[in-house]
Biopython code that builds the backbone (N, CA, C, O; Angstrom):
import numpy as np
from Bio.PDB.StructureBuilder import StructureBuilder

atoms = [
    (1, "MET", "N", (-10.798, 2.536, 33.734)),
    (1, "MET", "CA", (-9.761, 3.071, 32.651)),
    (1, "MET", "C", (-10.008, 4.444, 32.422)),
    (1, "MET", "O", (-11.043, 4.878, 31.914)),
    (2, "LYS", "N", (-8.807, 5.294, 32.895)),
    (2, "LYS", "CA", (-8.733, 6.609, 32.958)),
    (2, "LYS", "C", (-8.488, 7.249, 31.413)),
    (2, "LYS", "O", (-7.423, 7.038, 30.834)),
    (3, "LEU", "N", (-9.241, 7.809, 30.982)),
    (3, "LEU", "CA", (-9.238, 8.534, 29.620)),
    (3, "LEU", "C", (-8.474, 9.922, 29.795)),
    (3, "LEU", "O", (-8.760, 10.628, 30.762)),
    (4, "ASN", "N", (-7.530, 10.316, 28.898)),
    (4, "ASN", "CA", (-6.918, 11.633, 29.077)),
    (4, "ASN", "C", (-6.868, 12.128, 27.620)),
    (4, "ASN", "O", (-6.633, 11.319, 26.722)),
    (5, "PRO", "N", (-7.091, 13.489, 27.341)),
    (5, "PRO", "CA", (-6.930, 13.860, 25.956)),
    (5, "PRO", "C", (-5.614, 13.792, 25.549)),
    (5, "PRO", "O", (-4.744, 13.928, 26.409)),
    (6, "PRO", "N", (-5.274, 13.588, 24.281)),
    (6, "PRO", "CA", (-3.914, 13.659, 23.685)),
    (6, "PRO", "C", (-3.084, 14.884, 23.841)),
    (6, "PRO", "O", (-3.664, 15.969, 23.847)),
    (7, "LYS", "N", (-1.875, 14.836, 23.959)),
    (7, "LYS", "CA", (-1.021, 16.257, 24.046)),
    (7, "LYS", "C", (-1.259, 16.753, 22.619)),
    (7, "LYS", "O", (-1.714, 16.140, 21.653)),
    (8, "GLN", "N", (-0.819, 18.075, 22.733)),
    (8, "GLN", "CA", (-0.989, 18.977, 21.672)),
    (8, "GLN", "C", (-0.136, 18.506, 20.498)),
    (8, "GLN", "O", (-0.605, 18.574, 19.362)),
    (9, "ILE", "N", (0.959, 18.085, 20.689)),
    (9, "ILE", "CA", (1.895, 17.652, 19.567)),
    (9, "ILE", "C", (1.469, 16.378, 18.885)),
    (9, "ILE", "O", (1.670, 16.167, 17.689)),
    (10, "THR", "N", (0.854, 15.518, 19.730)),
    (10, "THR", "CA", (0.336, 14.206, 19.228)),
    (10, "THR", "C", (-1.018, 14.592, 18.343)),
    (10, "THR", "O", (-1.272, 13.959, 17.319)),
    (11, "TRP", "N", (-1.676, 15.428, 18.702)),
    (11, "TRP", "CA", (-2.888, 15.922, 17.797)),
    (11, "TRP", "C", (-2.509, 16.567, 16.616)),
    (11, "TRP", "O", (-3.190, 16.347, 15.615)),
    (12, "TRP", "N", (-1.384, 17.451, 16.533)),
    (12, "TRP", "CA", (-1.051, 18.082, 15.454)),
    (12, "TRP", "C", (-0.323, 17.056, 14.533)),
    (12, "TRP", "O", (-0.568, 17.135, 13.330)),
    (13, "ILE", "N", (0.430, 16.228, 14.912)),
    (13, "ILE", "CA", (1.017, 15.077, 14.006)),
    (13, "ILE", "C", (-0.043, 14.215, 13.526)),
    (13, "ILE", "O", (0.018, 13.847, 12.353)),
    (14, "ALA", "N", (-1.122, 13.792, 14.345)),
    (14, "ALA", "CA", (-2.308, 13.121, 13.647)),
    (14, "ALA", "C", (-2.917, 13.713, 12.877)),
    (14, "ALA", "O", (-3.290, 13.119, 11.865)),
    (15, "LEU", "N", (-3.210, 14.943, 13.044)),
    (15, "LEU", "CA", (-3.959, 15.901, 11.945)),
    (15, "LEU", "C", (-3.252, 16.034, 10.816)),
    (15, "LEU", "O", (-3.863, 15.886, 9.757)),
    (16, "ALA", "N", (-2.072, 16.287, 10.791)),
    (16, "ALA", "CA", (-1.017, 16.332, 9.600)),
    (16, "ALA", "C", (-1.242, 15.027, 8.792)),
    (16, "ALA", "O", (-1.713, 15.002, 7.656)),
    (17, "LEU", "N", (-0.862, 13.980, 9.487)),
    (17, "LEU", "CA", (-0.991, 12.583, 8.712)),
    (17, "LEU", "C", (-2.317, 12.422, 8.024)),
    (17, "LEU", "O", (-2.338, 11.990, 6.871)),
    (18, "GLY", "N", (-3.485, 12.758, 8.689)),
    (18, "GLY", "CA", (-4.616, 12.674, 8.077)),
    (18, "GLY", "C", (-4.976, 13.441, 7.100)),
    (18, "GLY", "O", (-5.728, 13.037, 6.213)),
    (19, "ALA", "N", (-4.474, 14.683, 7.135)),
    (19, "ALA", "CA", (-4.695, 15.624, 6.073)),
    (19, "ALA", "C", (-3.934, 15.238, 4.790)),
    (19, "ALA", "O", (-4.402, 15.346, 3.657)),
    (20, "ILE", "N", (-2.725, 14.783, 5.093)),
    (20, "ILE", "CA", (-1.698, 14.476, 3.918)),
    (20, "ILE", "C", (-2.648, 13.259, 3.233)),
    (20, "ILE", "O", (-2.936, 13.261, 2.036)),
    (21, "GLY", "N", (-3.033, 12.346, 4.070)),
    (21, "GLY", "CA", (-3.530, 11.083, 3.422)),
    (21, "GLY", "C", (-4.897, 11.471, 2.676)),
    (21, "GLY", "O", (-5.143, 10.983, 1.573)),
    (22, "LEU", "N", (-5.710, 12.292, 3.256)),
    (22, "LEU", "CA", (-6.747, 12.876, 2.469)),
    (22, "LEU", "C", (-6.464, 13.492, 1.149)),
    (22, "LEU", "O", (-7.065, 13.204, 0.114)),
    (23, "VAL", "N", (-5.594, 14.283, 1.247)),
    (23, "VAL", "CA", (-5.210, 14.955, -0.042)),
    (23, "VAL", "C", (-4.518, 13.973, -1.160)),
    (23, "VAL", "O", (-4.731, 14.057, -2.369)),
    (24, "ALA", "N", (-3.640, 13.018, -0.520)),
    (24, "ALA", "CA", (-3.164, 11.935, -1.297)),
    (24, "ALA", "C", (-4.163, 11.044, -1.989)),
    (24, "ALA", "O", (-3.875, 10.376, -2.983)),
    (25, "ASN", "N", (-5.408, 11.064, -1.391)),
    (25, "ASN", "CA", (-6.327, 10.211, -1.871)),
    (25, "ASN", "C", (-7.167, 10.991, -2.941)),
    (25, "ASN", "O", (-7.653, 10.404, -3.907)),
    (26, "LEU", "N", (-7.314, 12.301, -2.738)),
    (26, "LEU", "CA", (-8.089, 13.139, -3.696)),
    (26, "LEU", "C", (-7.229, 13.645, -4.998)),
    (26, "LEU", "O", (-7.739, 13.776, -6.111)),
    (27, "VAL", "N", (-6.076, 13.868, -4.750)),
    (27, "VAL", "CA", (-5.099, 14.444, -5.767)),
    (27, "VAL", "C", (-4.131, 13.433, -6.082)),
    (27, "VAL", "O", (-3.657, 12.794, -5.143)),
    (28, "SER", "N", (-3.760, 13.186, -7.267)),
    (28, "SER", "CA", (-2.841, 12.200, -7.607)),
    (28, "SER", "C", (-1.305, 12.691, -7.396)),
    (28, "SER", "O", (-0.701, 13.401, -8.200)),
    (29, "ILE", "N", (-0.841, 12.252, -6.321)),
    (29, "ILE", "CA", (0.560, 12.506, -5.854)),
    (29, "ILE", "C", (1.192, 11.198, -5.975)),
    (29, "ILE", "O", (0.814, 10.298, -5.225)),
    (30, "PRO", "N", (2.221, 10.962, -6.934)),
    (30, "PRO", "CA", (2.926, 9.707, -7.232)),
    (30, "PRO", "C", (3.321, 9.029, -6.080)),
    (30, "PRO", "O", (2.984, 7.869, -5.844)),
    (31, "VAL", "N", (4.117, 9.799, -5.258)),
    (31, "VAL", "CA", (4.700, 9.109, -4.013)),
    (31, "VAL", "C", (3.669, 8.610, -3.006)),
    (31, "VAL", "O", (3.715, 7.477, -2.528)),
    (32, "LEU", "N", (2.619, 9.629, -2.671)),
    (32, "LEU", "CA", (1.659, 9.416, -1.519)),
    (32, "LEU", "C", (0.398, 8.766, -1.956)),
    (32, "LEU", "O", (-0.272, 8.214, -1.083)),
    (33, "SER", "N", (0.051, 8.755, -2.972)),
    (33, "SER", "CA", (-1.377, 8.120, -3.391)),
    (33, "SER", "C", (-1.419, 6.745, -3.117)),
    (33, "SER", "O", (-2.498, 6.245, -2.799)),
    (34, "GLY", "N", (-0.176, 5.901, -3.211)),
    (34, "GLY", "CA", (-0.652, 4.623, -2.552)),
    (34, "GLY", "C", (-0.660, 4.509, -1.294)),
    (34, "GLY", "O", (-1.239, 3.508, -0.873)),
    (35, "LEU", "N", (-0.099, 5.374, -0.357)),
    (35, "LEU", "CA", (-0.052, 5.286, 0.990)),
    (35, "LEU", "C", (-1.110, 5.926, 1.694)),
    (35, "LEU", "O", (-1.092, 5.919, 2.924)),
    (36, "ALA", "N", (-2.184, 6.570, 0.961)),
    (36, "ALA", "CA", (-3.173, 7.359, 1.527)),
    (36, "ALA", "C", (-3.951, 6.792, 2.835)),
    (36, "ALA", "O", (-4.092, 7.396, 3.898)),
    (37, "PHE", "N", (-4.399, 5.563, 2.531)),
    (37, "PHE", "CA", (-5.148, 4.820, 3.437)),
    (37, "PHE", "C", (-4.236, 4.731, 4.772)),
    (37, "PHE", "O", (-4.686, 5.040, 5.875)),
    (38, "TRP", "N", (-3.009, 4.312, 4.583)),
    (38, "TRP", "CA", (-1.893, 4.027, 5.713)),
    (38, "TRP", "C", (-1.604, 5.320, 6.425)),
    (38, "TRP", "O", (-1.435, 5.292, 7.644)),
    (39, "LEU", "N", (-1.535, 6.428, 5.770)),
    (39, "LEU", "CA", (-1.372, 7.606, 6.515)),
    (39, "LEU", "C", (-2.623, 8.157, 7.464)),
    (39, "LEU", "O", (-2.495, 8.745, 8.537)),
    (40, "VAL", "N", (-3.746, 7.846, 6.853)),
    (40, "VAL", "CA", (-4.946, 8.196, 7.758)),
    (40, "VAL", "C", (-5.008, 7.254, 8.956)),
    (40, "VAL", "O", (-5.221, 7.567, 10.127)),
    (41, "LEU", "N", (-4.789, 6.075, 8.459)),
    (41, "LEU", "CA", (-4.847, 4.933, 9.731)),
    (41, "LEU", "C", (-3.742, 5.300, 10.641)),
    (41, "LEU", "O", (-4.055, 5.285, 11.831)),
    (42, "ALA", "N", (-2.423, 5.653, 10.342)),
    (42, "ALA", "CA", (-1.604, 6.041, 11.286)),
    (42, "ALA", "C", (-1.682, 7.255, 12.264)),
    (42, "ALA", "O", (-1.179, 7.422, 13.375)),
    (43, "GLY", "N", (-2.436, 8.005, 11.530)),
    (43, "GLY", "CA", (-3.041, 9.307, 12.336)),
    (43, "GLY", "C", (-4.128, 8.836, 13.214)),
    (43, "GLY", "O", (-4.307, 9.418, 14.284)),
    (44, "LEU", "N", (-4.802, 7.933, 12.904)),
    (44, "LEU", "CA", (-6.035, 7.471, 13.897)),
    (44, "LEU", "C", (-5.234, 6.668, 15.006)),
    (44, "LEU", "O", (-5.411, 6.960, 16.189)),
    (45, "VAL", "N", (-4.652, 6.001, 14.764)),
    (45, "VAL", "CA", (-3.751, 5.010, 15.766)),
    (45, "VAL", "C", (-3.125, 5.659, 16.767)),
    (45, "VAL", "O", (-3.132, 5.368, 17.963)),
    (46, "LEU", "N", (-2.418, 6.824, 16.053)),
    (46, "LEU", "CA", (-1.617, 7.836, 16.981)),
    (46, "LEU", "C", (-2.682, 8.635, 17.880)),
    (46, "LEU", "O", (-2.308, 9.063, 18.972)),
    (47, "LEU", "N", (-3.840, 8.821, 17.498)),
    (47, "LEU", "CA", (-4.782, 9.516, 18.453)),
    (47, "LEU", "C", (-5.027, 8.533, 19.569)),
    (47, "LEU", "O", (-4.953, 8.821, 20.764)),
    (48, "VAL", "N", (-5.332, 7.326, 19.070)),
    (48, "VAL", "CA", (-5.813, 6.279, 20.128)),
    (48, "VAL", "C", (-4.822, 6.159, 20.978)),
    (48, "VAL", "O", (-5.134, 6.303, 22.160)),
    (49, "LEU", "N", (-3.635, 5.921, 20.720)),
    (49, "LEU", "CA", (-2.578, 5.490, 21.557)),
    (49, "LEU", "C", (-2.093, 6.720, 22.193)),
    (49, "LEU", "O", (-1.429, 6.490, 23.203)),
    (50, "GLY", "N", (-2.215, 7.805, 21.932)),
    (50, "GLY", "CA", (-1.773, 9.164, 22.425)),
    (50, "GLY", "C", (-2.458, 9.920, 23.546)),
    (50, "GLY", "O", (-2.038, 11.025, 23.892)),
]
sb = StructureBuilder()
sb.init_structure("model")
sb.init_model(0)
sb.init_chain("A")
sb.init_seg("    ")
for serial, (resi, resn, name, xyz) in enumerate(atoms, 1):
    if name == "N":
        sb.init_residue(resn, " ", resi, " ")
    sb.init_atom(name, np.array(xyz, "f"), 0.0, 1.0, " ", f" {name:<3s}", serial, name[0])
structure = sb.get_structure()
């Protein structure tokens, strides 16, 4: 299995999702607080697939 680093845009999107999920977990944001775990998970899955 050949492993390649993710493309730069994939990295930035995954980083943004993870950061938003982390902030949503630490600060009470009504819209995002319930989705914090899923945002971080989506960022990690994006990195694994990208």
